[in-house]
N, C-alpha and C positions, 0 to 999 in steps of 0.2 A: 101339254095343253094344246088344244086346237084353237087357232085364232083365225077369224075371217076379217079381212080388211075390205071395205066397200068404198069405191070411188066412182064418180060419174064418168070420168074419162081416163084412159090409160096414162096420159101425160101426168096426172096427179100421182099415180102409183110410181111411175118411173123417176119423177123429179122431186116429189115431196115426201113420199113414204118409203123410198128405197132403203134408206139407212135404218129405219125402224124395222122393216121387214127382214133385212139381212141380220140385224142384231137379234131379233126374235128367233130366227132359224139357228143362229150360232149358239144360242142358249138352250137349244133342244126343242123348241116349239114347232108344231106343224102349222104352217101358214097357208091359207087359201085366199084368193083374190076374186072379188066380184066387181066387174066394171062393164061399161059398154064396149062394143067392138068398134075400134077405131085405130087411128095411126098409133103404132107402138104396141098394140095388143099382143102380137106374137112375141115381142121382146120380154114380156113380163115373166115368161117361163124361165128365162135366163137368170132370174133372181134366185132360183132354187126353190120356188114355192111348190107346195104339194099339189095344187090345182088352181086352174083359172077358169072362171065361168063368165061368159058374155051374156048380158041381159040388154034388152031393148029399153032405152030411156028416151021417152018423147020429150022434146024441148020446144018451147015457143019463144019467139023474140017479140 
């Protein structure tokens, strides 16, 4: 199965979704990540995902 995980910032992927992503890969799923380009973006590939896509996410405070 192909799975796409979407998060607003790389921090969420690396600190909140890492376990789920690794478990999905370990059970044979192909995982892709879509997130904004920010601190930690390049480290996402080290999780073993099939692909990482950066998207611009505009935010206002």
